[in-house]
N, C-alpha and C positions, 0 to 999 in steps of 0.2 A: 378750548371751546370744550365742552361737554358731548358728548354723542349721544343719542336718545337710547332710551332703554328696551329691552327688547317687545316689552308690554305693551309699550305705547309705539312703537314701530310696527307689531303686529297688529294692532286695533285701529292706530291712525289716530291716537288721539294727541291732543296738543297736550304740551309739557309745561311748569314752571322751571323756572330755574334759580340757583343760588348764585348765577353769573349774568346778570341779564343782555348783557351788551354783544356775549358771547352765543348765547341761544336762542336771541329773539325770531330769529327766524324759523323755529323749529314749529309753532305754532299754525303761520300760516302753510308750508310745506306738507306737513304729515297731514293736516285737514284735505288738501288737495291730493294726496295720496290715497286717502281714505273714498271721499268721495268719487275721486276716478278709478279706485278699486269697484266701487260700488255699482257704477253703473257700465262697466264692461266683463263682470261676472261671467258671460256667454264668449267672450271672446276667448282662441285658442291658439297655443302657441306649439309648435312642433320641435324636439328636442331629439336631437343625435344623440344618442346614447350609447356608446360600442361596447358598453360592457365591462367597461378597466374605470375601477376606481369608484368613491363616493360623487355621485351626482342627487342623491339624495335631497340635499341642503338645496342648490338648485332648483329642484322640485318645488320645495318648500315654499323659497324666497320667493317665485312664480305664481304660485298657488294665493300666496300672503298677498299679491296685491291683484287678485281675485279672477285671474286665469285658469283656463286647464290645459291641459299637455296632453299633444297626442304625440308616440313615440313613435320615430323612423325606425320598420320595419324592411320594406324595400325600396327600391330605387322612385320606384311611383311615389313613398310617401314624402320623400324630396320635392319633385315631380308638384306635387299640390300643395306643396307648403304654402304658408300666407305670412308667418314669421318663424325665422329659424332661430334657432339657440344652441350653441357646440360646446358642451364644457371640455375641453381637452386634459385628460386625466393618464397619469402615467408618464412611460418611456415616448420619444420620437418616434422610434422604431417599430415599437407593437404599436403603436398608434396607427400610423401608418399600413401595416401590415394588414391589421386588424380590418383599416377600410378598402383594402384592397381587395383581401378573399371576401368582403361582403357585397366586393362591386360598387361602393358609393361614391368612389373619387371621383370620374366622370360626372356621375349626377350631383356630388358634393360642387365641385365647379363649375357647373350648368347651373345651378341654384344661385352662385354667387354672383356669377355674370350676369343673370338677371334682373340682377337690380332689387330686387325684394329685399325685405329687413333681415338683416344677418347678424348675429352677438356671437364670437367667439371670445372663448376662457380662458386662461392660459394657455395650456398646450395648443386651444383652439385659436390661439393667435399664432404661436410660432408653426402653427401646419402649414400658415397664409403665406411662410415666406420660400424661396428655392429649396433651403435645404438646411441641415442641421449637422454638426459636428458629434451630434449625442449618436449614442447605439453603432459610432465606428463610422459615422456617415450615413444621411439619410438624406431623399431626394423630398421635399414637400409637395404642397399644392400650388405652388408657383405665382402666387395670386400678387404679393408684393416682394417687389426687387431686394436683396441682399439674404445673408445667409444665418443662421442661430448660432451663436458660440458659445462656450462656458464663461461663467465668471473667471480672473485671473486670480488663483490664490496666490502669488506673489505677492499680492498688495497687500497682504495682512488682517483681509476682511474673512469672516466666518462665510462657507459654501455649504451647503444652499443660500440665498439671499432667504432669513422667512423671519417675516415681523410685517410691522405697520409701518408704512411710509408714505413719504409727499409725493404728491404729483403736480408738474409743471403741464398744463395745457399747453399748445401751440397756436391755438385758435377759439373761438367761441364752436360752443356746438352744443344741443339738446341732451348729450349723453353726458358730458363732463359740469356745464356749467353748473355752476351755487357749490361746489366740492370744496372752491377754496383751500385753506390749510388741513382740512383735515385729511387725516390718514386710509388710508385703504389697506388690507392685507395682501401679502405675498407670501409666496413658497414656491421657488424655482432655484437649478442650477445654471438653467443657459438661460439668457436673452439673446434679442433681435438689436442693434445697435442703428441710429437713423444716420442716415446719407443722403449725398445728392440723389440717389437715387430713388431714394423711397420719402422723399421729404414732401411729396403732396398726399402720401400715405399718414404720415406723423402726426399724429393728436394729440399726445401728450410723453412728458419723458420724466424719470425718475434717475436720481441719483446715487448711485453703488456702486464705489471705485473707477466712476466713469459714469455717462448719461447713456442708457438705456431707454428700448422704446416702450413705454408705457401703455399705449392705446394707439390703434391706429384708425383709421376712416375715410372711407370715399364714398360720396351717395350714401346708400340704407346698409352698405356694408362695414361693420362698425366690430373692434374685437379690445380685448383688455389682457395684460397679462397678470393682473391682479385677480383675486376671487371676489367679485361683488356680495356673492350670497354668503362669503365668509368675512365680510365688511362690514358689519352693522348696522344701523339707520342708514346712513350712507351710502351702504353696498345697495339698500333697496334703493334709496334716490336714482342714483343710477342705472337699474334696471329701471324702475318706469320711465326714466329718460329713453331710454330703447321701446318698452312697450308701448308708450303712449308721449312721444315726442311735443308734442304743441302742446297736449296737458302741463307737461314736465316747464317746458317755459311759460308757459302762463303764471304756475305755481310760482317760480323762482322769481319774476318779474313781481306776484304779489309778497313773496319772503322778504325782497329785497327792500321795496316798500317797507314794510314791516318792521324791518332792522332800522333801518333809516328813522323811524319816527322813533322807536324804543331806545336809539340810543341819541337822538335830540334829547329824551327827555330822563334819562338815567344815569346823568354825568358823573355819578359819586360810585359808580359798581365797574370794577374793572377782571375783565379776566385772567385766568390762569396765562402763561406763554409758556409753550415748550418748542425748546428748537427744532429747525428741520433737520429731517434725517430721519434714518432707520429709528424706530424709537426699542426702550429697552422693554422687553416684553415683563410685563406682569401675569401671572398662570394661577390658577384658581384648582387646587389638586384636591378630589374625590375620593376617598378607599375605599371600597363597596365589597360589600359581604352579608354574607345571611346571618343574625343572630340567630341566638339559640333556640328562637319561636319559628326560625322559617323565613323571615322576613328580609327583605334587601334594604340596609340599609347603609348611610354614608358612617364611617367611625374613624378615629384616629388615635396612633398608639406612642405610649413613650417610649422609645425605642424599640418600636415594632410590637411594644406588648401593647393589644387594643384592648383591652378587659378593663373594666374597674377593679379599682382596690377595694379592699375586704372580702366579706366571706363568699358575697352572691357571685363575684367575678362573671357580671353582665359583660356581653359585647357592648362598648360603648356606643351609645347610639346619638347621634350628632343630625340626623334628620335624614329625608327621603332624596336620591339620587338627582332626579329629574328637578325636582322644585328647587334643589342648591344649586344646580347647574345654570338652571333659568336666574336666580337670583342673582349668580356672579355675574350673569351675561350684563343685566338689568344695573347692574353697579359696577359695570366698566373689566369686568377681566379680559385679556389680551386671549386667551384661548382657555380652555379650561379640558382638563386631564381627568378621566377615570380609571384608576387603577383594582383590578377585580382580584382582590385578595382572599375568596372565599374557595372552598374546592370543589364548585359546580365549574370552575375554568378550566376543568380538561376534557368535558364534554363539549366543546363551545358549538360545536352543530346541533347539540340539543340544547345549548345555554339559553332556553327562551328569556330568564328575566337578565341576563344583561344586554342581549340584541332587543329588547325589548327598551330597556332603558335606554339607548343610543336611537332606537328609531323616534321615541317618544321627545328625549332632549331634541333633536337637530329639527325639530316642529317646530323650538322655542328659543333655542341657540343658535346666534349666526353670525359667529368666531369657531373658530377651529375646532373640532372634538379630537382627543389621543385616548385611546383605550390600550389599557397593559393587560397582560395575566392570560397564560394558556395560547402563546401566539408559536405554534410550534406545530410539526406532524404530528399526527396522533390517531388512536384508534379510537371509536365510540362504543358503546355500551352493547351495541349489538353488533361491533366487528368489522365496520367499515369503517378503511382508512382512508385518511387525509392529509393532502399534503399542506405545509405551512403556507403556500400561497392560499389555496384554498380557504384554509383557516383566514387567512386574513382578507380575502374576499367576501366572505359573510360578515364581515367587521364594518369592513369598506362600504358595504351594501348596505349595511342598518344607519348609517350616517357618520362614522370614523373616517376622519382624512388623518390620520398618522395611526401606526402601531405600533405598542411598545413592550421591546423584548427582554426578559431578565436573566432569570438565571440560565437560560438555553444560549446564552450571549457569551456565556463564561466558559460555558462547553466548546463554541466553536472557535472562542479566542484560543482556548489550549491547544483544539487542534489544530489551529492555523499556523500557532508557532511550533509544534509539533512535526510540520511538514515543513519546517524552514523558511517559514513566513513566507507560503504561500498559499493563495484560493483558489478553490477546484471548483468552485460551485455546488458545493454539496449543501450548506447553510442556508437556514431561513432567511439570513440578512440578505442574502445574493441573491434570492430566490426570488425574495420580495420584490426587492430594489430592484430587479430588470425587470418587472413586469410594470411595478409602480414609481417605479423615480427614489432615487437614496431619501427624496422630502420627506416620502411616506411614513420609514423606518428610523424609531429612536429607540437607542439602548439604555437601558435604565441602569444605572451601576449602584452597586451596592455595598459599600466597600466602611471596614474600619481601622482607626489608626492603630500600626505597630509604630512602637520605640525601638531605635538602636541606638549604640555608641557611636560603632564604626560601621557608615554607609558602604563600606568594601566587603561586610560580613553578608551584606543581602544581595542576589541580583536580582534586586528591584530596583527603580528610578526612586531617592530619597531626596527628600529636601533638607535643609535647617532650619530648625522652628523654633518659635518664638516663644513655643510653651513646651517647654522642657518635660522627659517625660518621669516617670515616680522616681526612678535612680539617677536624675539627674540626666539621662540620655538627650543629646541636642540634635539628632534625625530622627526623621521616620519616615514610613512608607505607608501605604493605605491598602490594609489585602482587602482585595474581592469577597463575598458571600455569595450563595446561593440560599435557598429555601427561605425566603423572608431572614436572611440572617443567623440562620443556625447554624451552617456550614460554610464554613471557609476553605480558601483554594491556595496555593502557591500561585498566585497570578495578583500582579501589582494592578492600579486602578488607571494608573497611565499607559502600562501596556495593553490593559484592557481597550481604553481608549482607542490607543494606536491602531489595533487587532482591527477592530470592528469599523473603524474609519477605511481602511484595507478593504474590509469586507464590503463594504457597501453601504455601510447606515449614513444617513445624514443628520444625526441632530443626537444628544446624549442627553441625559437626564441623569446626571449628578447626585444620589442622596448621599448622607452621612451619619452610618448607625450612632455612633459619639455623640450628635447635636440634634439627634431627631427630638422632637417634641422638648428639646431643655428650654427656646428660647433666648436662646444668647446669641442668636447671630449666627452667620455660616459661616464651613469652615473655610475661611480666604484663603490658605495657602494649599490645601486640595483643590480649591477651584482652578487657581490659578495656575500648578504645577499643571491639570489635565488641560486647559484652554490653552493653555502653551504649547502641550503635545498635539494638539490636534488643530485642523483647519476648519471644522465643521462647526456648527455653533454647539454651546455650550449653557444649559438649564442648572442653575443655582438650587438647591434643594435642602432642607432639612436646617432649622436652627431659627427661623423670622419670630422674631418676637416685637416686632417696630417698625416703623416707615422709616427710620434709620438704617437699618440692617439691609435693605434693600438699597439704599445709595452706595451702602459702603463696600457693596460686593461688586459692582457697576464700577466705582471709583478703582478697587485695588486689585480685579481681575479682568478679562475676557468675556466673562458672561455676557450671550446674548440675552437672558432671561432668567427672573428668580423666580420660584415658584413655593406657592405656601397652602397649608390647610386650615390647621385648627385655629389657627389666630384669626382666619376667616371666617369658617363655621361658626364660632362663638361667639362671635362680634366685638373681637379684644381690637381689632384693626380695622378700617375700614378702606376697601381699594382704592377708595377715591380717593383719600388721606395719603397714599402708596403715591399715588400716581402725581397729585399734589408737591408731596412734598419731593419729587423726582424734578418736576418741574423748576421749582424754588432752588433746587442745586445744579441747575443749570443743564440734566442730564434728560436727553429727550424722552416722552413717554407720551401716549395717546391720552388725549385729555377729553 
């Protein structure tokens, strides 16, 4: 099935489809959302934003559905709320600490027990349970029986559980009816499990190394482990199911009737089908920098050189960041990454252009946004100092869901090994993950291949390569670089990956200088070596030139996602074609 475009989802317009049987439900469903949103523009939602992580997308999604937002400032705001949305972000212990300090724990319990409409999102679901083993063990709100536990990494699955997965409802509901096989977006390391004690609460489950709770519901109290605000048009439908349950039920009945009619009259059209389970993600990456005229543009380099060939050597301009990001959402990208590669990244607190890009993009893009470049402790031009957590917080408040750390991660890893492979809490990786959760921290690795005749001659993890070196060398390792590939360090990519995982990173973005811009495929040996060395998800990057390169990396390695830039910017390859190719190869993909 195909998801609706961002523009259609935002405007509530009907869409046409190349696969009528799979998308025939869209026109009636989205038209109803548009009418409903228009007639309810004066309605108000109370938002419990306790100040951790990105809730801008939740705000934007609620506003897209025609509602105004009132923030919880005091306990009295909870008591007077008529509809409450609680988007929990970050770590369990941090969230409970903040709620306690603000004096909101008991008022929040009182609101939930009142029976008025409540929707918890992600951590907002987990906090309803009795407690969690996260943060060394914490007591929760105690509304739902059971405890939250970490995914078992011994099963060989990457943790955090990041990406698009199916749900299996246990009963009918206005919240989830109509979702069907459409995937929703998850990003979490801990989960609640269904049991006899919480059976009456469990509304839906998802499979990932076993069954876990995807959604709970009793009366008007609901919560979801996934992020509807990051689940595209499907997520907007789910939010409408909470905000206007009666309208949602009517819309779904109309959509079902429309789908049945279309199905009977369109016998020749068949929809692509993707296997159930966690989808392999296809990510669009935008390298953002200012050109020689001072305009912020998306560019793309060849082995990290972003200037055009020839006498002018102008910065290659492939479009405007926000417009391109919105285009990729419309075309089905599972995530969008912004990599800030220009000089003003060193003044993030004054970095109006990049922060504004995130703010505007989050209004049009309802899939996860990652931003990288300058995520570190810094001193700005006025002499003010900021911690890495404060810098990251600025990005999260502006719309980022994850931050990517590059060169500073190399320094952190070298210091980690110098201490005897011990963490001391001093790095940006540790500090940000402690507040926002490891799933919010991505490490961008920029290595280049180094050939050796004898693996014993270097202290790095090596592999026997199928691509011998210039002197016939049979082995290689990958040297980490900093400063955009201009400076090499005596640290291998495998060792760096192991170190940052130990420090608290939740995901690795694995580039390859040798393959960048070449279009001959990913470095499969590199991706395989790193993905085998860690238990966190690995994103393959650098080298994609055709849809087949995506299926190759997913079949040959443990990569959880694959990223491309230039081929998408130049429309040489369509994201939709990549997804269809993956489905045809029986590789799970979000269609």
